N, C-alpha and C positions, 0 to 999 in steps of 0.2 A: 510441515503443517500446511493447511490450506491457506488461500489468500486472505480470507477474513481473519484467521488466527494470526497470520504473520503481521497484518496491518495493526491488529489489536496489540500485539507484542511491541510494535514500534510506537504506540501511543496515538494511533489514528482516532480522531474525533469526528463522527459522522456529521455533526452540525457545522464543522469548518468547511469552507468552500475552496480550500486549496490543499495541496499535498506537499509534504517535505520531500527533499531529494531521496531520502531513504525509502519513503513510501512509494515514490515513483519507481525506484529501482525494483522494489518488491512486486509492483504491478507489472512492470515490463518482464521481469523474470517469470511471472506466472502466465502472462497472456502473450508474450512475444512483442517484438517491435511493431509499431503501427505501420 
């Protein structure tokens, strides 16, 4: 799935201003290391 779908599956809430460790992992997997 795409990044937005993956984050949604993990329970991502756009109004929150932080990410859980699982959400960070999904973002890094999708975009690569900074």
